[in-house]
ROLOKOL-376856 format. One line per 10 residues: number of its first residue (from 1); their letters; for each residue x, y, z of N, C-alpha, C. Coordinates in steps of 0.001 Angstrom, whole numbers, plus 524288, in hexadecimal, padded with zeros to 5 digits. Layout:
N
NUM> A> X Y Z X Y Z X Y Z | ...;
% end
This chain:
62
1> MIADYEPTAD> 9BE4A D6C1D 5624D 9BA0D D6D59 55DFA 9BD61 D6C99 558C5 | 9BBC8 D67BF 554DF 9BEAF D69BF 5501A 9B998 D68FD 54D0C | 9B88E D6D0D 54915 9B54A D6DE7 545CF 9B47B D6A30 5406C | 9B8EE D66C3 54039 9BA14 D64F6 53B42 9B5E8 D6150 5394A | 9B1E5 D6140 534BD 9AF66 D5BD1 5335E 9B0B8 D56E7 534BC | 9B55E D5494 535A0 9B74D D4FA9 536EB 9BAC7 D502F 53A0F | 9BE28 D522F 53E88 9C219 D5221 540F6 9C52F D4D62 53FC0 | 9C8F3 D4E46 53F2F 9CD27 D4A8A 53D8C 9D0CE D4877 54459 | 9D313 D44E9 543A9 9D71A D4462 547D6 9DB3C D4861 548BC | 9DE6C D4B23 545B6 9E091 D4F77 5455B 9DE1C D5454 546DE;
11> AVRTLWEQFG> 9D945 D5537 54642 9D7D5 D59EF 54857 9D5B7 D5A24 54E35 | 9D484 D5366 54F5A 9D417 D533D 5550E 9DA32 D548F 5585E | 9DD79 D5140 555D0 9E28C D5388 5564E 9E431 D5855 55755 | 9E3FD D5AB6 55471 9E467 D60D8 55332 9E211 D6431 5574D | 9DD26 D6322 5588D 9DA3E D64C9 55CCC 9DC8C D63E8 5620C | 9DDE1 D5E49 56396 9E1EF D5EF1 56755 9E6C9 D5F5B 56860 | 9E9A3 D60F9 563A0 9ED3F D6645 5651D 9ED11 D6A46 564B0 | 9EAAF D6BD1 5637D 9E7D3 D72D4 563B0 9E771 D73AA 5691A | 9E338 D7045 56C02 9E0D8 D70CF 56F48 9E267 D6DDF 574BB | 9E630 D6B38 57400 9E6FC D6721 578C5 9E3A1 D61DA 5786C;
21> PIDIVWNINP> 9E439 D6058 57DFA 9E0AC D5BEB 57DC8 9DB74 D5DFB 57E08 | 9D664 D5B0A 57BBB 9D17C D5B29 57D18 9CE2E D57FA 57E45 | 9C928 D56EC 57FC2 9C733 D525B 57EEC 9C320 D5262 57C56 | 9C163 D553C 579CD 9BD27 D54BD 574B4 9BFE5 D58A4 57052 | 9BF4B D55E8 56AC3 9BE77 D580E 566EC 9B9B7 D58F1 56429 | 9B844 D5CB8 56410 9B24A D5E1C 56288 9B16D D5F91 55C52 | 9AF5D D5AE5 5594B 9AFC5 D5D5B 552C7 9A96B D5F7B 55234 | 9A9B4 D6482 55203 9A4F5 D681C 54FBA 9A34E D67F1 54CB2 | 9A50E D6546 5487C 9A3C4 D665D 542C8 99D7D D6397 543F4 | 999CC D650A 542C2 994AB D6201 542A4 9942C D5F57 53F9E;
31> NGSPSPEAID> 997D1 D5EDA 53AB7 995B6 D5B77 53615 99978 D56D0 53509 | 99E98 D567E 537FC 9A302 D51DE 5381C 9A2D8 D4F19 53B64 | 9A626 D4C7F 53D07 9A76E D491B 54190 9AD37 D4848 54151 | 9AF35 D46ED 54711 9B4A0 D452C 54619 9B624 D40FB 5440A | 9BA7D D4127 54138 9BD82 D3B87 53F6A 9BD8D D3872 5439D | 9BEB8 D326B 54386 9BFB0 D2EB3 545AF 9C598 D2FA8 54875 | 9CA06 D3192 544EB 9CD7E D3265 545E4 9CD88 D3759 54A9A | 9CA95 D3C3C 548C6 9C95F D3F3E 54E53 9C80D D3CE5 552D5 | 9C3E7 D3983 55364 9C419 D371F 557A5 9C763 D33B8 55AA2 | 9CA98 D3184 556A2 9CDF9 D2CD5 5596C 9D392 D3143 55AD8;
41> AGQELGCEVM> 9D480 D3659 55893 9D86F D39CB 558CA 9D660 D3C76 55F30 | 9D1E6 D3C6E 55FD3 9CF3D D4018 56576 9D0FF D3CA0 56828 | 9D09F D37A0 567AB 9CEFC D31B7 56C30 9D63F D3202 56E94 | 9D9B3 D316C 568FA 9DFEA D315F 56AA3 9E119 D3634 56E19 | 9DDCF D3A0D 56D6C 9E0CC D3E47 571B5 9DC97 D40BA 57551 | 9D8F8 D3C84 57649 9D5DA D3BEC 57BF4 9D1C3 D400D 57AD7 | 9CF63 D417E 57687 9CB2F D4579 5761B 9C6C6 D4260 573A1 | 9C2A3 D453A 573D2 9BDA0 D4262 56F88 9BBCA D46C2 56C61 | 9BC09 D43FA 5677D 9B9AE D4630 56175 9B3E1 D45F6 56221 | 9B203 D4B21 562C6 9AA6F D4A61 5618C 9A6DB D4F45 55F69;
51> KWDELREYLR> 9A47E D4C2E 55E6D 9A026 D51C2 55B5F 99CCF D5378 55F9C | 9993D D57BD 55E3E 99540 D58FE 561CC 9930D D55B6 564C6 | 98F84 D5283 56298 98CD7 D4E7E 564FE 990BE D4AEB 56A50 | 99480 D49E7 56903 9988A D470F 56C3A 9997E D4A65 570B9 | 99B1A D4EF4 56FA8 99CF8 D52DC 57332 998CD D559C 576FA | 99443 D54D7 57567 99063 D554A 577E0 98EF8 D51F2 57BD6 | 98EC1 D4D4C 57AE7 98E4D D470D 57F4D 99310 D48C0 58319 | 99734 D4ABD 58098 99B06 D4A33 58500 99B6D D4D36 5886E | 99968 D52CF 5868E 99870 D57F5 58A65 994E4 D5511 58E09 | 98FE9 D535D 58C6E 98B6C D5164 58F22 98D8C D4E43 59624;
61> TA> 99148 D4A25 592D6 992EC D45DF 5969E 998D3 D4819 599D6 | 99AAB D4B1F 59908 99F07 D4E61 59B09 99E05 D4FC7 5A09C;
% end
């Protein structure tokens, strides 16, 4: 989980380094959205960066 208003690629990479390989980076701040660079960094690492609506849909289909 990242609470930043607009998570950056660095925030995604830092989370990955702290916790190891992850499938999802969840941006929990209801007012912001992940930056395009954060989404790209997630894809490079093999994980998805998403907001609640996307996470809810992901969990429904998983």
